[in-house]
Backbone bond lengths (Angstrom), bond angles and torsions (degrees), N, CA, C in turn:
res aa  C-N    CA-C-N  psi(-1)  N-CA   C-N-CA  omega(-1)  CA-C   N-CA-C  phi
1 M - - - 1.459 - - 1.527 110.06 -
2 E 1.318 116.93 128.12 1.456 121.40 -178.89 1.520 110.32 -91.26
3 I 1.320 115.40 129.17 1.461 121.98 178.34 1.521 108.41 -122.43
4 T 1.316 116.97 131.76 1.457 121.29 178.59 1.520 109.89 -77.54
5 R 1.306 116.27 121.65 1.464 121.58 -179.49 1.533 110.13 -78.79
6 P 1.338 117.17 164.41 1.474 119.55 177.94 1.521 112.07 -56.72
7 V 1.312 116.18 138.31 1.462 121.45 177.10 1.530 107.49 -83.72
8 P 1.328 118.82 117.72 1.460 119.95 -176.56 1.520 112.48 -67.83
9 S 1.312 115.47 149.61 1.461 120.32 177.67 1.519 110.27 -67.76
10 P 1.334 118.44 138.18 1.470 120.13 176.27 1.529 112.27 -72.65
11 N 1.338 116.54 -20.36 1.471 121.11 -177.72 1.529 110.67 -134.79
12 P 1.338 117.36 66.50 1.467 118.88 -178.57 1.529 112.01 -69.72
13 V 1.332 114.96 144.83 1.462 121.16 -179.12 1.529 108.84 -122.31
14 E 1.329 116.61 122.21 1.464 121.14 177.10 1.523 109.09 -69.45
15 Q 1.343 115.68 127.17 1.457 121.22 -179.61 1.530 109.43 -108.50
16 T 1.313 116.34 132.19 1.467 120.85 178.47 1.514 112.27 -110.64
17 D 1.332 116.59 -6.99 1.474 121.52 -179.15 1.523 108.58 -123.45
18 A 1.328 115.91 120.88 1.467 120.11 -177.50 1.523 113.24 -81.23
19 A 1.327 118.11 0.91 1.468 120.25 -179.57 1.520 111.49 -58.33
20 L 1.333 116.20 -28.49 1.464 121.07 178.54 1.521 111.40 -54.96
21 L 1.334 116.53 -34.88 1.459 120.50 -178.05 1.526 112.50 -71.88
22 Q 1.303 117.25 -17.57 1.463 121.37 179.84 1.519 113.14 -94.04
23 T 1.329 116.81 -24.86 1.467 119.75 -170.90 1.527 114.23 -109.81
24 A 1.327 117.57 -35.24 1.464 119.92 -174.79 1.523 111.33 -77.45
25 E 1.317 116.40 145.53 1.460 121.03 175.08 1.520 111.14 -75.61
26 E 1.342 114.91 -26.90 1.457 120.57 -178.72 1.526 109.03 -144.09
27 V 1.328 116.04 137.16 1.460 121.49 175.78 1.515 107.69 -118.60
28 S 1.333 116.43 128.87 1.462 119.75 178.67 1.530 109.70 -143.58
29 D 1.333 115.29 155.31 1.472 122.37 176.41 1.530 112.16 57.68
30 A 1.322 117.36 32.28 1.464 121.19 -176.70 1.526 110.76 -109.76
31 V 1.319 115.73 147.50 1.459 122.56 175.31 1.527 107.96 -126.47
32 F 1.330 116.48 118.06 1.460 122.35 177.76 1.526 107.65 -111.34
33 R 1.320 117.54 115.74 1.465 122.01 179.53 1.519 109.85 -116.08
34 S 1.333 115.44 108.85 1.468 121.67 177.18 1.523 111.48 52.63
35 V 1.320 116.70 34.62 1.464 121.35 178.05 1.527 108.80 -83.94
36 P 1.340 119.34 129.56 1.476 120.49 176.04 1.522 110.35 -60.63
37 L 1.319 116.43 125.67 1.457 120.25 -177.01 1.527 110.65 -106.48
38 P 1.321 117.63 138.47 1.464 121.04 176.18 1.522 109.63 -79.86
39 P 1.341 118.84 165.92 1.472 120.33 172.57 1.526 109.95 -59.52
40 L 1.303 117.09 128.56 1.458 121.76 -178.44 1.518 109.48 -107.97
41 M 1.316 117.03 124.05 1.469 122.68 177.14 1.528 107.19 -131.94
42 R 1.346 114.88 92.32 1.452 120.37 -175.42 1.526 109.60 -141.68
43 E 1.319 115.81 161.23 1.459 121.68 174.41 1.528 108.97 -127.62
44 H 1.333 114.58 148.20 1.469 121.77 174.34 1.534 111.15 55.19
45 F 1.312 114.67 46.05 1.458 123.29 178.89 1.529 108.03 -91.32
46 W 1.341 117.26 143.52 1.460 121.30 -177.82 1.529 109.88 -114.45
47 V 1.322 116.54 129.96 1.465 121.75 175.30 1.522 107.40 -129.38
48 Q 1.331 116.62 126.91 1.457 120.88 -177.11 1.535 110.59 -136.75
49 S 1.323 115.03 145.02 1.472 122.23 171.65 1.521 111.85 48.03
50 S 1.320 116.59 49.38 1.460 121.36 -175.64 1.524 111.39 -132.27
51 V 1.338 114.83 162.95 1.456 122.04 -179.26 1.522 109.00 -130.82
52 F 1.345 115.26 133.98 1.461 121.85 172.48 1.526 106.59 -119.11
53 A 1.317 117.42 118.88 1.465 121.38 -177.61 1.527 109.67 -127.40
54 G 1.321 115.28 123.29 1.459 119.66 177.78 1.510 113.87 66.84
55 C 1.324 117.70 30.34 1.471 121.63 -177.63 1.529 111.07 -100.81
56 I 1.310 116.02 142.15 1.465 122.18 175.11 1.521 107.86 -107.28
57 F 1.330 116.11 118.69 1.461 122.06 177.85 1.524 107.94 -97.39
58 P 1.335 119.20 110.48 1.471 119.80 -177.60 1.528 111.95 -75.60
59 A 1.331 115.92 89.22 1.465 123.84 178.24 1.527 112.46 43.52
60 P 1.333 118.18 60.89 1.467 120.16 -176.74 1.525 112.04 -71.24
61 V 1.319 115.18 152.34 1.466 122.37 173.59 1.525 106.28 -118.02
62 L 1.321 116.42 107.78 1.468 121.99 -176.34 1.524 109.40 -132.14
63 Q 1.289 117.14 52.01 1.464 121.99 -174.57 1.523 111.18 -62.63
64 G 1.339 114.82 138.56 1.461 120.46 175.51 1.509 114.74 67.42
65 S 1.315 117.33 22.65 1.464 120.42 -178.75 1.523 111.37 -89.27
66 H 1.338 115.72 170.17 1.465 121.06 -173.13 1.529 109.28 -129.21
67 F 1.317 115.47 130.25 1.463 121.67 -179.50 1.530 108.40 -126.65
68 T 1.320 116.51 121.39 1.457 121.86 179.86 1.526 109.56 -132.24
69 D 1.344 116.05 129.55 1.466 121.92 -179.99 1.529 111.01 56.19
70 V 1.323 114.84 52.75 1.467 121.26 -177.03 1.527 109.51 -121.39
71 T 1.325 115.94 140.13 1.463 122.31 175.21 1.520 109.66 -118.00
72 F 1.340 115.98 128.40 1.459 122.79 171.02 1.523 106.49 -111.06
73 R 1.323 117.44 118.44 1.459 121.28 -178.34 1.528 109.27 -126.24
74 N 1.332 115.90 124.92 1.465 121.27 179.98 1.526 111.82 54.12
75 C 1.320 116.17 42.12 1.467 121.17 179.29 1.524 110.28 -105.52
76 D 1.323 115.76 154.95 1.461 122.04 176.99 1.523 108.37 -111.82
77 L 1.344 115.61 109.03 1.464 122.60 177.99 1.525 110.51 -115.48
78 S 1.316 116.57 28.82 1.462 120.49 -178.71 1.530 110.47 -60.65
79 N 1.344 114.59 137.71 1.470 122.46 178.32 1.532 113.01 63.35
80 A 1.323 117.08 19.40 1.463 120.24 175.64 1.522 109.98 -70.15
81 D 1.323 116.32 148.16 1.466 121.50 171.84 1.522 107.37 -107.48
82 L 1.322 115.65 98.34 1.461 122.57 179.36 1.532 109.51 -115.75
83 S 1.298 115.51 32.31 1.466 119.89 -177.89 1.527 110.30 -65.94
84 G 1.326 114.71 141.48 1.456 120.91 177.86 1.511 114.76 71.87
85 C 1.313 117.77 14.27 1.469 121.10 -179.26 1.524 110.79 -85.79
86 S 1.319 115.47 159.12 1.466 120.57 173.61 1.525 108.72 -116.51
87 F 1.320 115.03 139.49 1.464 122.32 -178.51 1.522 108.08 -129.76
88 Q 1.309 116.50 122.05 1.464 120.72 178.48 1.526 108.80 -132.09
89 R 1.324 115.60 124.74 1.472 122.20 -175.03 1.525 110.14 52.18
90 V 1.326 114.01 64.42 1.473 121.34 -178.97 1.522 108.21 -127.44
91 E 1.337 117.01 142.14 1.453 119.82 175.22 1.527 110.19 -129.82
92 F 1.335 113.73 138.08 1.455 122.34 174.88 1.533 106.11 -113.39
93 V 1.324 117.40 115.54 1.461 121.39 -177.38 1.521 109.55 -119.63
94 E 1.322 116.19 121.84 1.468 121.87 178.17 1.530 111.11 55.59
95 C 1.314 116.99 42.55 1.468 120.96 -178.02 1.530 111.28 -105.06
96 K 1.326 115.62 159.47 1.456 122.16 172.62 1.519 108.52 -105.03
97 L 1.343 115.93 125.21 1.459 122.67 177.07 1.521 109.42 -129.08
98 V 1.319 116.24 34.37 1.459 121.54 -176.02 1.529 109.45 -64.35
99 G 1.326 116.16 125.34 1.456 120.81 177.19 1.512 114.87 70.58
100 A 1.324 118.55 12.31 1.464 120.99 -178.07 1.526 111.16 -71.78
101 N 1.328 115.89 141.06 1.462 121.86 174.94 1.518 108.11 -93.26
102 L 1.328 116.43 103.61 1.463 123.37 -177.57 1.523 110.26 -115.55
103 S 1.310 116.36 23.17 1.473 121.30 -173.98 1.526 111.39 -68.87
104 E 1.337 113.91 155.36 1.468 123.10 176.54 1.530 112.33 56.55
105 G 1.326 116.33 28.41 1.456 120.23 179.21 1.510 112.54 -88.93
106 T 1.317 115.64 160.25 1.458 122.69 173.90 1.521 107.25 -114.51
107 W 1.338 115.42 122.39 1.471 121.20 -172.36 1.520 109.31 -123.69
108 Q 1.329 117.12 113.44 1.457 121.26 179.25 1.527 109.30 -128.83
109 H 1.320 115.69 122.71 1.455 122.05 -179.05 1.531 110.63 54.84
110 V 1.314 113.92 64.14 1.467 122.31 -177.66 1.527 108.75 -124.57
111 V 1.335 116.22 139.59 1.458 122.07 178.09 1.526 109.44 -123.32
112 F 1.338 115.63 129.16 1.463 122.12 170.10 1.528 106.01 -108.67
113 E 1.319 116.96 111.01 1.456 120.67 -173.82 1.525 110.38 -117.04
114 R 1.334 114.89 114.72 1.465 122.14 178.25 1.529 111.79 53.65
115 C 1.324 116.13 48.18 1.464 121.34 -179.59 1.530 111.25 -100.92
116 K 1.312 115.64 153.27 1.460 122.69 177.07 1.526 106.86 -100.66
117 M 1.344 116.63 112.31 1.465 120.21 -166.54 1.528 113.41 -130.83
118 E 1.329 117.92 25.66 1.466 118.71 -178.02 1.533 111.12 -56.49
119 F 1.332 115.56 136.39 1.471 124.02 174.35 1.536 113.45 65.15
120 A 1.328 117.75 15.28 1.463 119.43 173.28 1.528 109.20 -69.41
121 N 1.326 116.60 150.50 1.459 121.62 -174.95 1.528 110.29 -120.19
122 F 1.351 116.27 111.87 1.465 122.37 178.69 1.537 111.83 -106.72
123 T 1.303 118.39 15.83 1.467 122.60 -174.82 1.534 111.77 -48.43
124 L 1.346 114.68 136.68 1.466 123.26 176.67 1.534 112.67 64.51
125 G 1.316 116.86 21.08 1.459 120.14 178.69 1.517 112.62 -79.88
126 K 1.318 115.85 157.04 1.460 123.05 176.11 1.534 107.81 -117.29
127 F 1.334 116.49 118.30 1.455 122.06 -173.32 1.525 109.93 -117.63
128 R 1.314 115.34 130.58 1.470 120.05 176.30 1.532 108.33 -143.90
129 G 1.314 116.02 112.74 1.456 119.56 -178.39 1.516 111.72 70.89
130 V 1.347 116.17 61.23 1.469 121.41 -176.40 1.523 109.09 -128.53
131 R 1.334 115.92 138.82 1.460 120.49 178.89 1.528 109.72 -125.42
132 F 1.340 115.72 129.53 1.462 122.79 171.28 1.521 106.01 -106.56
133 A 1.330 117.37 110.87 1.457 120.68 -171.61 1.515 111.43 -124.92
134 G 1.325 115.14 113.99 1.453 120.35 166.88 1.508 116.71 69.95
135 G 1.315 119.06 28.22 1.462 120.59 178.90 1.519 112.51 -110.81
136 T 1.333 115.85 -174.57 1.464 121.84 174.81 1.518 108.04 -108.96
137 M 1.346 116.43 129.55 1.462 120.92 -171.93 1.525 112.12 -134.51
138 R 1.307 116.46 36.83 1.468 119.88 -179.02 1.534 110.34 -64.27
139 S 1.333 115.67 131.40 1.475 123.61 175.37 1.530 112.77 60.35
140 V 1.330 117.44 32.80 1.463 121.02 174.98 1.527 109.09 -79.64
141 G 1.333 116.67 138.95 1.461 121.18 -177.91 1.511 112.85 -98.02
142 F 1.361 116.39 123.36 1.464 122.11 176.86 1.536 110.30 -123.90
143 D 1.308 118.48 31.95 1.459 122.03 -176.92 1.531 110.90 -61.99
144 E 1.334 114.89 132.63 1.463 123.35 174.33 1.536 113.21 54.09
145 C 1.318 115.70 39.13 1.470 120.33 176.91 1.530 110.41 -91.49
146 R 1.309 116.13 158.07 1.457 122.27 174.68 1.529 108.19 -111.92
147 F 1.344 115.97 123.03 1.462 121.05 -176.45 1.526 110.51 -114.88
148 E 1.318 115.73 132.04 1.456 122.12 171.67 1.528 107.78 -139.06
149 R 1.302 116.00 113.98 1.472 121.78 -177.17 1.540 111.10 57.17
150 V 1.321 115.07 64.95 1.462 121.97 177.16 1.524 108.79 -116.75
151 E 1.318 116.69 134.03 1.459 121.14 -175.14 1.525 109.97 -124.39
152 F 1.331 115.10 125.18 1.458 121.51 171.89 1.526 105.85 -102.75
153 S 1.320 117.09 102.12 1.454 120.75 -164.30 1.521 112.70 -103.16
154 L 1.321 115.48 93.18 1.460 120.31 175.84 1.521 111.64 -65.35
155 K 1.319 116.78 -34.66 1.467 119.32 -175.02 1.525 112.27 -62.11
156 Q 1.358 117.61 -24.06 1.457 119.65 177.91 1.526 111.64 -68.87
157 A 1.335 116.90 -23.82 1.462 120.32 -178.75 1.524 112.66 -89.17
158 M 1.318 117.26 -20.81 1.466 120.24 -174.47 1.521 114.39 -57.47
159 P 1.362 119.49 -40.06 1.473 117.76 -177.22 1.528 113.62 -67.02
160 M 1.324 117.71 -12.32 1.459 120.33 -175.21 1.527 112.73 -82.21
161 F 1.332 117.11 -10.08 1.459 120.31 -173.64 1.526 110.57 -130.55
162 D 1.292 115.96 160.04 1.452 124.00 -175.83 1.525 110.62 -59.61
163 G 1.338 116.22 117.98 1.463 120.63 -177.20 1.516 112.85 -62.06
164 E 1.318 118.56 -38.25 1.467 121.31 -179.40 1.528 110.92 -63.95
165 K 1.325 116.59 -39.02 1.467 119.27 178.12 1.524 111.09 -69.46
166 Q 1.348 117.15 -35.00 1.465 119.58 176.46 1.528 110.61 -63.92
167 I 1.339 116.55 -43.66 1.460 120.48 178.50 1.524 110.40 -61.82
168 A 1.327 116.72 -44.31 1.465 120.44 -179.05 1.528 111.26 -61.78
169 E 1.331 116.80 -41.39 1.468 119.92 179.64 1.527 110.59 -69.29
170 F 1.334 116.47 -38.90 1.465 120.07 176.35 1.526 110.86 -60.55
171 E 1.336 117.32 -45.43 1.465 121.74 179.33 1.529 111.11 -62.77
172 R 1.311 116.46 -32.19 1.467 119.85 179.79 1.532 111.64 -72.34
173 Q 1.336 116.40 -39.57 1.456 119.77 -173.24 1.532 113.99 -89.00
174 F 1.335 117.87 -30.81 1.460 119.88 -171.32 1.528 113.79 -59.02
175 P 1.343 120.63 -38.71 1.474 119.46 -179.78 1.529 114.08 -58.20
176 E 1.336 117.43 -19.79 1.465 120.52 179.91 1.522 113.13 -85.92
177 T 1.354 117.54 -5.00 1.458 120.57 -178.58 1.529 110.49 -85.71
178 N 1.344 115.26 170.93 1.465 119.80 -175.19 1.530 109.77 -140.54
179 Y 1.341 116.82 73.13 1.457 122.22 178.22 1.531 109.83 -92.39
180 I 1.339 115.77 151.48 1.463 120.03 179.55 1.532 109.91 -64.79
181 D 1.340 116.09 -49.22 1.466 120.91 178.46 1.528 107.20 -109.05
182 S 1.314 114.91 73.72 1.459 120.94 -171.82 1.529 112.96 -59.57
183 E 1.315 117.35 -39.98 1.460 120.24 -176.45 1.522 111.81 -64.98
184 T 1.345 116.67 -42.84 1.462 120.22 179.44 1.524 111.16 -65.79
185 V 1.330 116.88 -44.17 1.467 120.88 179.98 1.522 110.33 -62.47
186 Y 1.334 115.74 -41.94 1.464 120.29 178.79 1.536 110.94 -56.94
187 K 1.319 116.69 -47.47 1.472 121.15 -178.15 1.522 111.32 -65.16
188 L 1.340 116.88 -40.60 1.469 120.30 -178.97 1.521 111.56 -65.13
189 I 1.341 116.33 -45.93 1.465 119.25 -177.95 1.523 110.91 -67.47
190 R 1.330 116.48 -44.50 1.460 119.02 -179.48 1.533 110.99 -62.31
191 H 1.316 116.19 -41.95 1.467 119.83 178.67 1.533 110.75 -62.28
192 S 1.324 116.99 -41.29 1.466 120.94 179.30 1.524 111.35 -61.03
193 I 1.319 116.52 -42.87 1.468 120.05 178.29 1.523 110.24 -63.82
194 E 1.325 116.33 -46.89 1.468 120.51 -177.00 1.530 111.75 -60.56
195 V 1.335 116.78 -39.27 1.468 120.57 -177.67 1.529 111.06 -76.73
196 N 1.330 116.67 -49.80 1.465 120.13 -172.27 1.518 113.48 -75.60
197 A 1.328 117.68 -31.23 1.461 119.73 -177.63 1.522 112.12 -65.50
198 K 1.323 117.39 -21.72 1.468 120.68 -176.96 1.526 112.94 -98.35
199 R 1.338 117.13 3.68 1.454 119.35 -168.92 1.532 113.57 -60.32
200 W 1.337 117.45 -38.47 1.465 119.95 -177.16 1.523 112.97 -112.17
201 T 1.316 117.91 -0.76 1.462 120.33 179.97 1.525 111.41 -61.76
202 A 1.332 117.20 -43.30 1.468 121.03 -178.15 1.523 111.14 -62.40
203 T 1.334 116.84 -39.97 1.465 119.90 179.80 1.518 110.83 -64.29
204 M 1.328 117.12 -42.56 1.458 119.93 -179.57 1.530 111.08 -68.31
205 K 1.324 116.68 -36.36 1.465 119.06 177.32 1.519 111.23 -67.35
206 S 1.330 116.62 -32.39 1.462 119.42 -179.63 1.523 111.90 -67.81
207 V 1.342 116.91 -23.58 1.461 119.74 174.87 1.527 110.05 -56.98
208 M 1.336 115.85 -34.79 1.470 121.44 -174.97 1.528 113.11 -99.02
209 D 1.318 117.60 3.19 1.467 122.11 -176.58 1.528 110.19 -75.93
210 P 1.332 118.85 117.34 1.473 120.48 -178.22 1.525 113.29 -65.01
211 E 1.340 117.73 -16.85 1.463 120.93 -178.89 1.533 112.65 -84.73
212 R 1.312 117.30 -10.21 1.465 120.33 -178.44 1.523 110.47 -72.34
213 T 1.346 116.27 145.79 1.461 119.93 171.78 1.532 108.37 -72.62
214 K 1.299 115.24 158.16 1.469 118.09 -178.87 1.535 111.28 -63.19
215 K 1.318 117.39 -38.71 1.462 120.79 179.49 1.527 110.60 -60.18
216 S 1.322 116.79 -45.56 1.465 120.37 179.79 1.526 110.76 -66.66
217 R 1.327 116.68 -39.23 1.464 120.33 179.71 1.531 110.64 -62.17
218 M 1.329 116.27 -42.90 1.468 119.78 -179.37 1.527 110.84 -66.03
219 Q 1.328 117.68 -34.65 1.467 120.28 176.42 1.525 110.65 -64.08
220 D 1.332 116.40 -42.59 1.464 120.32 179.12 1.526 111.28 -66.57
221 I 1.324 116.91 -36.00 1.471 120.17 177.66 1.522 110.21 -64.19
222 R 1.327 117.65 -39.70 1.467 120.23 178.09 1.519 111.08 -61.83
223 A 1.341 116.89 -32.33 1.475 120.02 178.29 1.520 111.94 -65.04
224 M 1.340 117.13 -23.08 1.467 120.40 178.77 1.517 112.05 -60.97
225 R 1.330 118.20 -25.58 1.476 120.42 -179.45 1.524 111.28 -60.00
226 N 1.316 115.84 -39.01 1.468 120.53 -173.37 1.516 113.82 -101.48
227 Y 1.325 117.87 -21.98 1.465 120.69 -175.15 1.516 108.80 -121.51
228 H 1.319 115.11 99.71 1.460 122.27 -171.74 1.532 109.96 -95.64
229 V 1.314 115.69 92.35 1.464 120.51 -179.77 1.528 106.74 -85.37
230 H 1.332 114.92 87.65 1.462 121.76 -166.88 1.526 112.95 -59.26
231 F 1.329 117.21 -40.21 1.458 118.51 -174.08 1.525 112.43 -68.64
232 M 1.351 117.15 -15.69 1.458 120.43 179.18 1.526 113.08 -95.53
233 V 1.331 117.53 0.80 1.466 120.26 -177.13 1.528 112.48 -57.51
234 P 1.352 120.30 -47.87 1.477 118.39 -179.87 1.527 113.19 -56.98
235 E 1.336 116.25 -40.04 1.464 120.61 -179.97 1.531 110.92 -66.79
236 L 1.326 116.49 -41.23 1.466 121.18 179.51 1.527 111.41 -68.24
237 L 1.327 116.15 -39.44 1.466 119.55 177.40 1.528 110.83 -62.61
238 G 1.317 116.47 -41.96 1.457 120.54 178.31 1.516 111.91 -61.30
239 Y 1.333 116.28 -43.43 1.466 120.11 178.44 1.521 110.44 -62.54
240 M 1.334 116.72 -44.14 1.466 121.00 -179.29 1.530 111.25 -59.81
241 R 1.317 116.13 -42.95 1.469 120.56 -179.60 1.534 111.05 -64.07
242 R 1.327 116.73 -36.90 1.466 120.56 -176.23 1.525 113.44 -82.98
243 S 1.325 117.09 -17.60 1.459 120.64 -174.80 1.531 110.92 -60.66
244 D 1.337 115.50 141.74 1.460 120.49 176.49 1.529 111.61 -102.56
245 D 1.361 115.63 14.67 1.467 120.92 179.72 1.532 108.80 -110.85
246 P 1.329 118.53 107.50 1.473 120.69 -178.82 1.526 113.77 -58.32
247 E 1.340 117.56 -33.43 1.471 119.66 -179.53 1.524 110.68 -67.64
248 V 1.320 117.00 -39.39 1.468 120.68 176.56 1.525 109.99 -65.19
249 Q 1.320 117.41 -44.95 1.460 120.68 179.28 1.531 110.99 -60.47
250 Q 1.323 116.50 -44.58 1.461 120.67 -179.14 1.526 111.26 -64.19
251 A 1.331 116.16 -43.40 1.469 119.70 -180.00 1.526 111.33 -64.52
252 M 1.339 117.44 -40.72 1.459 120.28 179.74 1.528 111.14 -67.96
253 L 1.325 117.18 -39.29 1.469 119.60 177.28 1.524 110.69 -62.30
254 E 1.341 116.67 -41.36 1.467 119.39 178.54 1.526 110.85 -62.88
255 A 1.351 116.28 -41.99 1.470 120.26 179.28 1.523 111.11 -64.89
256 F 1.323 117.49 -41.11 1.463 120.32 178.71 1.532 111.73 -63.78
257 G 1.315 117.41 -21.67 1.462 120.04 177.28 1.508 114.35 -64.52
258 W 1.355 116.23 -13.86 1.473 120.63 178.14 1.525 112.05 -90.64
259 F 1.323 119.05 -1.35 1.459 121.98 -175.76 1.531 111.05 -86.41
260 T 1.313 117.30 48.88 1.469 120.84 -173.03 1.529 113.56 -67.08
261 L 1.332 117.40 -26.50 1.472 120.46 -177.61 1.527 111.91 -109.49
262 S 1.316 117.10 12.69 1.461 119.91 -175.27 1.525 111.87 -71.55
263 V 1.325 115.05 143.43 1.467 119.50 174.54 1.525 110.68 -68.75
264 R 1.333 117.38 -13.18 1.469 123.23 177.58 1.525 111.75 -102.06
265 R 1.296 116.36 16.01 1.468 121.04 -175.92 1.528 112.49 -55.85
266 D 1.321 118.33 -44.14 1.466 120.94 -177.51 1.524 111.67 -61.71
267 E 1.333 116.84 -36.70 1.463 120.00 178.29 1.531 110.97 -66.29
268 I 1.323 115.54 -39.04 1.463 119.49 178.03 1.528 110.23 -64.94
269 V 1.321 115.99 -43.19 1.472 120.98 -179.85 1.532 110.46 -59.71
270 R 1.334 117.10 -46.36 1.465 120.11 -178.48 1.531 111.27 -63.13
271 T 1.337 115.65 -43.21 1.459 119.42 -179.91 1.526 111.15 -64.76
272 A 1.342 116.84 -43.55 1.470 120.47 179.90 1.526 110.73 -61.94
273 L 1.318 116.63 -42.12 1.469 119.56 179.71 1.528 110.75 -64.24
274 D 1.325 116.76 -44.08 1.469 120.52 178.49 1.528 111.19 -59.80
275 M 1.336 116.09 -43.19 1.465 119.50 -178.58 1.530 111.73 -69.73
276 S 1.330 117.24 -32.05 1.467 119.49 178.69 1.522 111.63 -66.51
277 R 1.334 116.42 -22.33 1.468 121.46 -178.47 1.528 113.14 -99.50
278 D 1.329 116.20 -3.74 1.461 121.17 -175.36 1.533 109.97 -84.76
279 E 1.324 117.10 105.00 1.461 121.60 -175.72 1.525 113.26 -71.20
280 S 1.330 117.60 -10.46 1.464 119.40 177.27 1.522 112.41 -79.56
281 L 1.327 117.47 -12.33 1.460 121.88 -179.28 1.522 110.76 -87.96
282 A 1.335 115.46 158.36 1.460 121.18 178.83 1.528 110.26 -62.88
283 P 1.337 118.19 145.39 1.475 120.49 179.78 1.524 113.83 -54.22
284 A 1.351 117.64 -38.77 1.470 120.56 -179.98 1.522 111.11 -65.38
285 V 1.328 117.40 -35.50 1.465 121.46 177.98 1.524 109.89 -68.13
286 R 1.329 116.76 -45.45 1.466 120.18 179.57 1.529 110.94 -62.41
287 S 1.325 116.73 -38.63 1.470 120.86 178.75 1.525 111.06 -64.81
288 E 1.344 116.55 -43.79 1.468 120.26 179.25 1.527 110.44 -66.55
289 A 1.335 116.58 -36.42 1.467 120.38 177.84 1.519 110.75 -61.97
290 L 1.318 116.77 -40.63 1.465 120.13 179.24 1.526 111.00 -67.54
291 K 1.341 117.36 -37.67 1.470 120.47 176.92 1.527 110.02 -61.26
292 T 1.341 116.76 -45.39 1.463 120.47 -179.43 1.521 110.77 -64.26
293 Y 1.305 116.21 -42.39 1.475 120.05 177.08 1.531 110.47 -57.49
294 N 1.321 117.26 -46.25 1.475 120.81 -177.72 1.524 111.56 -67.83
295 R 1.350 117.79 -31.23 1.461 120.02 177.82 1.522 112.25 -68.32
296 L 1.323 115.88 -35.88 1.465 120.13 -169.39 1.532 114.93 -104.22
297 K 1.319 117.27 -15.36 1.480 118.37 -172.35 1.515 111.65 -64.12
C-alpha cells in the first residue's frame, strides 16, 4: 500500500521558543527540536509543513485542530486530547501516545512507525491510507471506526528483534492454533519471519565490518537512527567503545540518541554516561555521549 509522506517545507525555520504555539493561529515551516513546550490548550489550531523532534507535549488539549505535512519524531504526546482533529500526510515516528484521546479524528495518509500507543482511543475515527508499523498497541480503542486501506504491519517490526527467538516462539505457539489449511499457513508465516527478521541485520553488522570503507560505515551508522535493531545493541555498543575513530564513535552516539523506546535503552544510557566521563576519549565524543545520556535518561 502506497502512502504519501509529509511534503517537507522548502524554507524550514528552526524555532527555539515555543511561545509561537500558544499565540499564532497557524504555524507553518517550523522545526522544533527538543524545545521545552508549555501546556497547550487550544481549539481549531493549524499546523502545516512542520517538524517536531524530541519534544515533550505536557498533556496538550488541541481539539478540532488540523495537521498537514507534519512529522513527529521521538515525541511524547501521552494523555493528549486530539479529539476531532484532522491529519493529512502526517507521520509519527518513535512517539509515545499512551492514553491519548484521538477520537473522532480524520486520518489520511498517516504513518505510525514504532510508536508506543497503549490505551489510545481512536473511537469514531475515519481512516484512509494509514499504516501502523512496528509499535505497541495494547488496549487501543477502535470502536465504530471507518477503515479504508489501513495496514497493521507486523513485518515492519520483525527486523528489530532476534529472528531465532521469533522462530522459536512461533514454533511454540503455532500448534495451539486452528487454521483450515494449517500446513500452508505454517509455511507462509515461518517464511515471512525468516525473510523479514533479517532485513536490517546485515546493515548493522556492516557497521562493524573492518573491510568497509569509512564512507560506507558512516552511511550505515546514519541508518541506525531509523532502524533500531534492538537485539544487536550490546554488540554495537561494544564496537563503539572499542573503536579508535572519534568520528565513528560520535556518529554512533548520536544515532543511539534516537533509541528512546528501545528495550536496550538502559544499556545505552550506562554506556553513554561512562563515555562522557572517560578522559581518554576526544572532547567531541565525550560531549556527544553526554547529549545522548541526557536524551535517554
